[in-house]
Every structure is written in C-alpha cells, then in structure tokens.
N, C-alpha and C positions, 0 to 999 in steps of 0.2 A: 195355403191350400186353395185350390180353384174349385168353386162351387157354382152350380147353375143358379140363375136368378129366379126369385119368386115373382113371376110375372103377374101383372095386375089386369083386371078386366078393362079398366079405362086408363090408358096410359099412352105413351108415345109409340111411334111406328117408324121403321126404316124400310125403304124400298129401293131396289136396284136391279141391275142386269149384269151378268158376268159372261164375257165373251173371250174368244181367243184372238190372237193378233190378226188373223185372216177374217175376222168377223163371225167365226163359227160359234154357236152357243155352247156353253159348258153346262151340261145337264148332270144332276146328281151330285154336285159339289156341296160341301157343308160350308155355310157362311156363319161366322161366329162374331157376335158383338160383345166385346169385353168392356166392362166398366172399370173405373180406376182401382177397384179392389180386385180386379181380374176374376170376378164372378161373371157369368156369361149367359147369353141366350143364343139360340141357333135357328137356322132355317136351311132348307135344301133347295138348290136351284131346280126349277122346273122347266117346262118346254120354253124354248127361246132364251134360256139362261136367267129368267126372272126369279127374284127371290123377295120375300117379305118377312120381316121379324116384327111381331106385334106384342103389345102388352109391356113395353119397356118403361120402367120407372124413369122419371126425369133425371138425366145425368149426361155425361159425355162419354162416348163410346169409341173404341178402336175396333176396326173391322179386319178380320183375317179370313182368308179363303183356303179351304182344304178340298181340292178335287179328289175323286175316287182314287183308290190305290192303283188302278190300271189306267187311269187317265193320263195322257202324255203332258198335259198342262201342269205347270209347277204350282205348288202351294205359294201363296203370296200375301203381302200386306196391302191394305187399301192405298190406292194412289201410287203404288209402286215403291212405297217406303222401303228402306234398306234394313230396318230393324223394328222390333215391336214398339220401342219407345219413340221411334221417329214417325209413327203413324199419326196423321192429322186426326184429331178427335172430332167426332160428329156430335153436336149438341142436340139432345132430345128433351122436349118439354112435355109436361102432362098434357095429354090429348093432342100433342103436336105430331106432324108427319113430315119426315124428310124423304123426299123422293129424288129420283134421278141420280142415285148413287151408282152410276154405271162404271164398270172397270174392265180392264183387259189383263189377261194372264198370258205370259209367253209359254212356249213349249219348253219343258224342262230338260235337264240332262238325263242321260241314260248310262247306267253301269251294267256291264254284262260279263259273263264268264262261265266257268264250269266248276262243279264240285266233285272231287274224286276221293276215293279212299287212298291209303298209303300204298296200296298195290296198283293204283292207277285205274281202278274200276269206277264208273260213274255211280253217284249216290243220289238216286231220285228221291223226291219228297223232302229235300233239305229246304228249310225256310231261311232265306237270306235277307237280312234287314239292313237298310242304310239309315243312319241317324245323323242328322245335321250337327255340325260341330263348330259353328261360328255364329255370330249375332244375326246374320242374314238367314240362317237355316235352323235356328234353335227350335222352331216349331215343326220341323219336317221329319217325318218318319215314313218311309215307303219300304215295301217288301215284295219278294217274289218267291215262288217255290220251284225247285229244280224239276225238270222233266226227266223222262226215262234215260236220256243221255247225259244227265247231270247239268244241263244248261239252264241258266237263269238270265232274266233281263229285268232290271228295275228301272221304271220310267218315271218321268214327271218330277225330277229332283230340282228344287230351287237352288239358286246360287247367286252370290254377289258378282258384280262386274269383275271379270277375270277369273272367276271360279271360286269354289268353296270346298273345304275338306269335309269328308263324311267318314264316320265309323261304319265298318261293315261287320256284321255279326252273323255267324253261321250256327244253325240249330238243326241237328238231325238225330232221329231216334237211334240210340245205341252209341252216340258220340257225345262228348261233353260240349257245351256251348263254348265258342271260341271266336276270336277276332282276326281280321285280316293281318297277315304277318305271323300266323301260327302262334298266337298269344292267347293266354287265358285271362288277360286283364286288358281293359280299355286303356289303361295308363301306359302300357308298353306296346300297344298295337300300332300298325301302320294305318294311315288315313288314305282313303281314295280321294281323287280330285275330280270334281264334277263341274262342267261348264255348260251353261244354258244352251240348249239346242244341239248339243254334241254328244256322241256316244264315247264312252271310255271303256276299253277292254281291260278287265282285271286278270285275265288269263285263268289258268287252272289253279284251284285251291285244293290242297290235299289235307283232309281232315285228320287232326291228331286223334289217336285212339283213346288217350287218357288211361285211366285205371278201371278195373272191375273189382267190385266187392261182393262177396257172397258169404253165406253162413247158414247156420241152423238155429231156429228159434224153438226153445223148449219151455214147458210149463210144469206144474206139479204132477201132471199125469203123462209126461213125455212130450213128443213133438207137438207143436202147436199147428193145427190144421187149417187155420184161416187168420186173416188179419193183414196188417201192413207193416213192412219194415221201412225205416227212413234212414238214408245214408247221406251225410253231408261232407263235402270237401271243397275247400278253396272258393267259397261263395256260392256253390251250387248244391242242390239237394235232389235226390231221386227217391221215389216212393214205390218200390216194387211190392207186389202182392206176395204173401207167404203161401206156398203151395201145400198140398195135402200131406206132404212128407215133412213139413216144417221148414223147408228150404226157401231161400230168397236169393235173387241175383240182381245187383245194381250194375248195369253196364254203361260205361261212358261217363266217368266223373273226372274232373281235372285232378292231377296229382296234388297231394297236400296232406295235412293232418286230418284224418278221417274220424268223424263222430257218427255213431249209429244208435238208433233206438227202435223200439217196436211196440205195437199195440194190438190187442186181440180181445174180443168180447169176453168179459168175465175175468180178465187178467189185468195186472197193473202195467201201465205204460212204463217201460224200463229202459234206461240209458246204459250204454256200454261204459264200464264193464259190469255194472249191476247196481243201479241207484235211481233215485227220483230226479236226478239232474245230470247234465253232461259231466263226465268225469275225465278219465284218461282218453286221449286221442291216440289213434293208431297212426304212426308215421308211414306215409305211402307216397314218397316224393319222386319215385322213378316212373317215367313214362312206360306204359304197358304192363305195369305191375298187376298181379292177381292177388288181392288181399282177402283175408278171411276174418270175419267177426261173428262169433256166436253170441246169442243172447238168451238168458234164462229169465222168464217172467213169472213172478209169484202171483198168487191169487190176488185179485183186486181188493183194495180197501174202498169203502164208500163213506162219504161225508154228507150227512143230511142236516140242513139248517132250516129251522122254522122261525120265521120273522113275525113280530107283532109290533104294533104301534098305532098311533092315531092318524093313520093314512091308509092309502090303498096298497097294502103289502103285496098284492098281486102284480104290481108294477115294478117290484124290486128285482134286480139281477145281482149276481155275485161273481167275484173272481177269487180263486183260491191260489195263493202262492206258496211255494216251498220256502224254507227259512233263509234261503240265499237270494230269493226273488228272481231266480233264473228260469223257472218254469211256472206257468200258470194255467189253470183250467177253470172254465166258467160256464154258467147257465142262468136261465131266468126262472123265477119262482112261479108256481102255479097260482090259481086264484086265491088259495088259502095262505099264500106266503111261504110255501114249503118248496125246497129245492134240494136235489141230491146230486152230488158230484161223484161220478164213477171213475173207474180205471185208475185210482190213485195208488201210488206206491206207499207202503206204510212209512210215515215220516211225520214231521211237525210242519204245520201250515198256518199262514196268516190268511185272514179273510178281509177282502175289500168289498164293501157293499155300495152299489149304485142305487140311490133311493130318491134322487131329485124329483123324478116324475111322480113319485108317490107322496110328495110333500114332506119327506122325511130327510134326515141328515145322512149324506153320503160319507164314506170314509172307512178306515180300518176299524175292525172290532178292537176295542181297547180294554186294557186291564189297568185301570187308573190312568197314569200318564204314559204308559207304555202300550205298544201294540200287543194284543193278546196272541199267544202262540198256542195252537190247538194240536195236541197229539192225536193222530188219526191212525188207527189200526183196526182191521176188520170193519164192522159196520158201526160207525160213530155218529151220534146225533147230539145236536146242541140247540138250545133256544136262544135267540138274540132279540132283545127289545130295542127298537129304534126310536130315537127322539124326533119329535116334530121339528121341522125346519122353519127358518124365517125366510121371507122373500123381500128383496129390495128392488125397487124399480124407479125409473125416472127418465130424463131426457138429457142428451148431450148435444150442445150447440156450440158453434163457433162464437167468437166475440162480435161477429156481425149479426148474430141472432139466427143464423141458418143452421138446420140440423146437420150433425156430423154423422155420415153414414159409414159403417164398417169400422168404427172405433172399438177398441177393446176396453171393457170396463171390468176391473178386477177388485175384489175384496181380499185384502191380505191380512192374515192373522197377526195380531200385535203381541209381542212379548214371549213368543214360543221359540224354543231352540230349533224346531223344525216347522216353521210356519206353514199353515195351509193356505191355499189360494182358491177362490171361486171366481170364475170369469165367464164372460159372455161377450157378444158383439152387438152393436147397435144396428137397427134396421134402417130403412130408407128415410124414416121420419126421425131418426136419431134416438129412438126409444130403445131401452134395454130392460131386461128382467133378470135379476140374479136370484137363482133358486138354490135350495139345499143348504142355506147358511146355518152354521152351528151357532150356539149361544156363547160366542167368544168375541172379545173386542177385535175390531177390524178397522183398517183404513181403506178408503176407496180411491182408485186412480183410474183416469181415462187416458189412454195412449193411442197413437195412430202411427202407422208406418206407410211408406210410399214405395212403389215399384219403379216408377219413371220420374226423372227430375222435373218434368213439366206437370206432374200431378199435384193437386193441392195437398197441403200438409198442415198439421196442427201440433202445438207443443203439448207435452204431457202435463196433466193437471190433476192435483189431488183435491179431494173434497175437504173443505169448501174454499177453493181458490188458491190453495197452497202450491208452490212450485217445487217443494221438496217434501219428502215423506215425514221428516221430523216435525214439520209445521202443520201437518194435516190433522183434521179433526178425527178423533177416535169415536167410532160408532159402536154401539153395543146391541146387536140383534137379540131379540127375546124369542123364546121358544114359541113357535106358531105365529109370530108377528108377520104382518103383511104391510109394508110401508112403501108408499109411492111418493113421488115428488123429490127424490134425492137427485137433483139435477147438477150437472157439471158444465162449466164453460171452458172451452179450449181455445186459447189464442191462435189465430191463423198464422201459419209459418210456411209460406210458399217457397222460401229459399232453403228450407230443410236444415237450418242451422241451430234448431232447438231453442230459438228465441222468438217471441211474438213479433210479428211484422209491425203492428201499431206501436209497440214499445220501442222498436228500433227507429221508426220514423220520429217518434217523440224525442228520442235521445241522440239524434244525429247519426245513427248507423244506417247501413244500406240494407233494406229489406229484400233486395234482389240478389244478394251475394252472401256467401257463407263467411261472415266476419266474426264468428264466435270465438276464435282463438286469438283475435287481435286484442290489444289493450289500448283503448282510445285515450285514456287519461294518464297512462304510464304509472299507475299506482300498484302494479304487480298483480292485479286481478284481471283475468281475461273478461271480455264482454259477456261471455256465457256465465261466468261466475258472478258477475254483477247482476245479471238477469235473475239468477237463483237467489242471490242475497237481497234483491230488491233495491240495490243502490244505484246511483247515477253513474253510468260508464264514462261520462265526460266530466265528472265532478271532482276527481282526484281524491276520493275517500280512501283512507288507508284501513288497515286491519282494525285499529282502535275505534274508527268511526263507523265501521260497518254495521254493528248492531243498532247504534243510535239512529242510523239513517235508513233502516230497513222499512219497506212498505210493500204490502201485497204479496210477500213471499212466504211468510209463516205466521199467519194471523195478523192482528192489527197493531201489535206492540213491538214486534221485533223478531229476529231470527234466533232460534235455539242455538246454543253453543255447539251442539253436535252437528248442526247443519253447516255452521261456519267451518268446522274442522273437516267435515266431509267434502265441502267444496274446495277447501285449500288442498286436501289430499288429491282430489281430481286434478286441480291445477298443476300440482307437482308432477303427476303422471303425464299430463298432456304436454307440459312445457318444462322439462327437467333442467333446461339451461338457465331458467330464471332463479 
C-alpha cells in the first residue's frame, strides 16, 4: 500500500527544476519523492518549472514526474531512468538540502481516434483512458474526453526506446466499460503502441452495447417509490435509482451472470432472488440482451448493540456479517457506546468489533470458544461487554544499531486453531506500538519486504532473537497491561536471500548474491536451512549433529525438533532432487 509520508517540521529538503527538451518550463506538474517503502511526498512545479519538497525524513528517495493530463510532456523518472527501480536514489539527511535536481522531460506520444456507436454515430462525452503496460510506463495513466464528433486525443504518453504498449479503456454513460479490440477484459484486449513524440491513430472504435437489466422493486405496501438498485455483471456494477413507480433500469453492462440487489429507507437490503446475500445469478451472456430482475424487499430489521468496558466506548465501531461472511454492514458507536445497524434482512449475523482506539480488545463477539451468532429479526438489541486490551511497544533496529523503518511487527496467537494476529508498522525511528492485544499467549515477529533489488533488506526475526517461530519466546499480555521495551533486532540482508549479511560473511558465503539454495558443505542442508538451524554452512554438520550445534536460532540451548522438521520439509519442497 502506498501512503503519504508524515512530514517533519525539521527535516531534509529536495529542490529542482523541470524543463522540456527545448528549455521550456513545465508548470503544474506533480513531483513525487518515493522512499524505499514507496511512501511519498509531493510538490507541484511553479513558474520556471521550479519545485521544492520540504520536511522529508532522512532516507533515500526516488523521484517521479507527473505532468498534467493535458500537458504534452511525458511522465518520467528522475535522470531519464527506464523503470522505477532503475531510478538513482537521492539521499536526504536530517536538516539536509539537496538542490540542483534539474531534469528534462521529452514530449510524449499521442493516441487519437473517434468513438462511435454500432450505428456509426459519434458518442460525445466518452472518457478514453490509456494505461501504461510495461515497466517503463507502469506509472502512466492519461485520458481524454470525446468531443461532439466523437474525437479524442490523449497526449503526453511516456514510452521506452522503440515504443511501449498501452491498454485503452472506453467509458461512456449507457455503455459498459470496454477495452480496445471490443473486449470486456484487459486480458483479451488489444494494446495500442505509443512512440515518444509521435502520434498514433487508433481509428474509429464502435462501442459494444452490452446488456440492459430492468425490473420492479416492491415492498410490503406495493411498489417501492425511492431507493437504489444495484446490478452487477462481469466485473462491473451500475446503481440506477428506483423511480416513483418502483422501476429501475441499468443500461450498459457487459454480458455475464447478473446479480442484483436493492435498498430503500425502512426496508431490508435484499439480493436476488430474495435473501440477505447474493444467491442465484441470472445468465445473460448474449450481447444486446434485455434482462428482467424483480426484487421484493421486506421490512428492515435493525440490530442495536450497546458496548460497555473500561475504555472510551464512544471510539468503538462495528461490522455485522451474515453467517456466510458474504455481506457486511457497519457503523460507529455514539458517545455512549451505542450503535444501530439498519436495513438488515432477517437472518443470523456475526459481530466484529473494532475497539483498539478505545483501549479495548477488537475481534468477533464470542460464545466461549466459538464466534457468537446473533439471530436478528425486527428490532433486536444486545449488550456486549468489551475487555480491556494490552499494549506492547518497542523499537526495531538492524544488527548495525540503526532503526528499521517500515518493518511489520506482528503478535501471533499461540495454540489456537484459528490464530489471531495483531500487527503494525514501525515509524522512521523504528518504533512500533501494538494495540488491542487480547489476554492470550502470543509470539512476536518483525518482518520486512522490499520493492526494488537495490533497496535495503532485513531478515525476519522472532522475539527474542529466534530465527524460527518454534524457538521464539511466548509472551502473555495481561488485561490492561502497557509494556514498552519489547525490542527486536533484524539482521541486515541486502541481497534479499533471507540470511543475515554479517552471518554470511562470517561463514564464507556471499552477502551480495542470493546463495540461500546452495549447499556449501554438501551435507544435504541448504545455506538457508543452516541459517535457520544456527549451524555452520561450511562445517559439514549432518542431521544428527544439527541440534547439538545450534546457536542463536531457537534460544540458547538448541533448536526444537519441530523446527528441524519444518526446515527439512522446506528443504524438500525447495530442492526435491536431493
């Protein structure tokens, strides 16, 4: 997930200028600085093409340019890089300023053509979108809207040397969304070819009509006079209004299996043919078909939940699922901890409570060891008492002592058939806070992932120092407990082979190359398995010696038998020929 950066008042700064190939300033372009976690900060080019991004936390950043949709200059990567991961990273230090980051963007490619209906008439107002479809254009999306004669022109498309493919998507009111090549799926669509600085004519595109679905919505007192119908087919959904006669019309859906439902004030949201969940679908696979789906909505059932507990119950929110988890409805509690879910179809429901912000335990309402199922019909009210949660916090650092930013820290329930997980992410100082912990035994693990091969990496680490879950310490949060100082150290792993670089150097392996599947000493265990077991990858230890020679993998005395078996199983999957 890409998130904006939390900028600091005193931090680094990037400054530059963005020009065209003829020296013309590019004004109004968005300049984005991505950190290694692909969180980002932005600026807009001003007069003269100048831009400034301030408040950046210390890190290395990749810069990407996005000119305006109508700007003929192509989106591009800093320094003319050919792909996101090829961008030279700019290092920013606290209170440091990097200036002179001047760059040039070429004029992009142009795609143009016309959009018509099947009778050959122009379709004005069609949105035509081009989406980049290779590594050089993966960040590029440009669009245009057809004029009165159905014509469009999409400008500023980036491309690799020799050109790049683009998906072209057409969206017009009354027609289904569709791709170049008269396809309803990107996987079967034709690509357009774009070349920098050149126009490419796509010719006339005739929109497929798709199917139309109409029907009558009734309730206990006859036709429903307001509300919304929802009609789904082949990945697309329309939401036509229900008129005063109870009728609706969904025009322009791709052929497929049609699912419909409707909602109206005071009535239950109902799915075809008459349920709290999607049931039978209406086959409508023929282009141009006129299908009919009528819906009958019973009076709504309401579900009122009143929460209590030693926390701020006004911060609680709830999601109510039917018993197949196919449909959910939710809302937030008022200051007294009371919430009413409306428009429910009479059925049985599970309740999931979000209570971390209240200092209480999140999760499903339980009946002993099972999730509690609430029968809801008419106006139903229940009281639910929430338990006070525990909070764990600490710091995650690398084995060089530096904070690890963007690592995931998870507490995983031990011994449950369906273990729960609580997780969070470290900030720029490597700090984490796990909230909402229930009073159940857990193990903690810190993990990190990478987007680009040149980005830093770290190996997964279990608390306290274990390399496998079986050897990790079991923690037991207490109700209302707030515990800090649960710190984890992650070995640096810049070759992303899941083995610590310092350990590799110590044992004669290559920390700049993925040699995890190699077997340095030929003992039948890969280097990665030796890393997990804590044995010497060059020492020739066999299965019988593994436990006696273990260190740093699962406590201080050895590796649990289960860990040995788990690693051996992984070895057999990874290298079945051995």
